[in-house]
C-alpha positions in Angstrom: 35.1 126.5 124.2 32.7 124.0 122.8 35.2 123.3 119.8 37.7 122.0 122.5 35.0 119.2 123.6 33.5 117.9 120.1 34.7 114.2 119.8 37.1 113.6 117.1 36.3 111.0 114.3 39.1 108.4 114.3 38.4 107.5 110.5 41.4 108.5 108.5 44.2 107.9 110.6 46.5 110.1 112.7 45.9 114.0 112.2 43.5 113.4 109.5 40.9 115.7 111.0 38.4 115.7 108.3 37.7 112.0 108.1 37.8 111.8 104.2 40.4 110.0 102.0 42.7 111.8 100.1 44.4 109.5 97.6 46.0 112.2 95.5 47.5 114.0 98.3 48.7 110.8 100.0 50.3 109.5 96.9 52.0 112.8 96.5 53.4 112.8 100.4 54.5 108.7 99.8 56.4 110.0 96.4 58.1 113.1 98.3 58.7 110.9 101.5 60.6 108.5 99.2 62.5 110.9 97.2 63.4 112.9 99.8 65.3 109.7 101.6 66.7 108.6 98.2 68.4 111.9 97.9 69.5 112.5 101.7 70.9 108.7 101.4 72.5 109.1 98.0 73.8 112.8 98.6 76.5 111.7 101.0 78.1 109.6 98.0 80.3 111.9 95.8 79.9 109.7 92.7 76.1 109.5 93.3 75.3 113.5 92.8 73.5 112.9 89.7 70.9 110.7 91.5 70.7 112.9 94.6 70.3 116.1 92.8 67.7 115.1 90.3 66.1 112.8 93.1 65.9 116.4 95.4 64.7 118.6 92.7 61.9 116.6 91.7 61.0 115.6 95.3 61.1 119.7 96.0 58.5 119.8 92.8 56.3 117.2 94.0 56.5 118.1 97.4 55.8 122.1 96.5 52.6 120.7 94.6 51.5 118.6 97.4 51.6 121.4 99.8 49.7 123.3 97.6 46.7 121.0 97.4 47.1 119.2 100.8 44.2 119.2 102.9 45.0 118.0 106.7 47.8 118.1 109.0 49.0 114.3 108.5 49.5 115.4 104.9 51.4 118.4 105.3 54.0 116.8 108.2 54.7 114.2 105.7 55.5 116.4 102.9 57.7 119.0 105.3 60.0 116.2 106.2 60.1 114.8 102.6 60.9 118.4 101.4 63.4 118.9 103.9 64.9 115.7 103.2 65.0 116.5 99.5 66.2 119.9 100.0 69.4 118.9 101.8 70.0 116.0 99.4 69.6 118.5 96.2 72.1 120.9 97.6 74.8 118.1 98.6 74.2 116.7 95.5 74.7 120.3 93.5 77.7 120.9 95.6 79.1 117.6 94.6 78.9 117.9 91.1 75.1 119.0 90.2 72.6 117.9 87.7 74.4 117.3 84.7 77.9 115.8 86.0 80.4 118.3 86.2 82.8 117.2 88.7 84.5 119.5 91.2 87.6 118.1 92.6 
C-alpha cells in the first residue's frame, strides 16, 4: 500500500500524473475538442450538414490518433469528450445530407 501514500506531483495540472509536458498530445486534445464542439453544434442545423459531417470526421481522426499517443488521464479524458461530440455531430451530419451535399427531404 505504499503506492497509495506517495505524494502526488502538482506540476502539469489536473490528472497529469507524470509531471512532464506533452505539447503534441495537448494540442491534439484541444483540436479534437474544438472540432467536436463545432460538429455537435452545427449538426442541429440541417443546412450545415457539410460543416458538421466534415468537422466530425476530422475530429474522429484527430481524436483517434490522439488516443493512440496519449500519455495521461487528462489527455484521454478530453479526447473522449471530443470524440463523443465529433461522433454525434458526424452521424447527424451524415443523416442530414452527408459529406458531399446530398440532400434528403
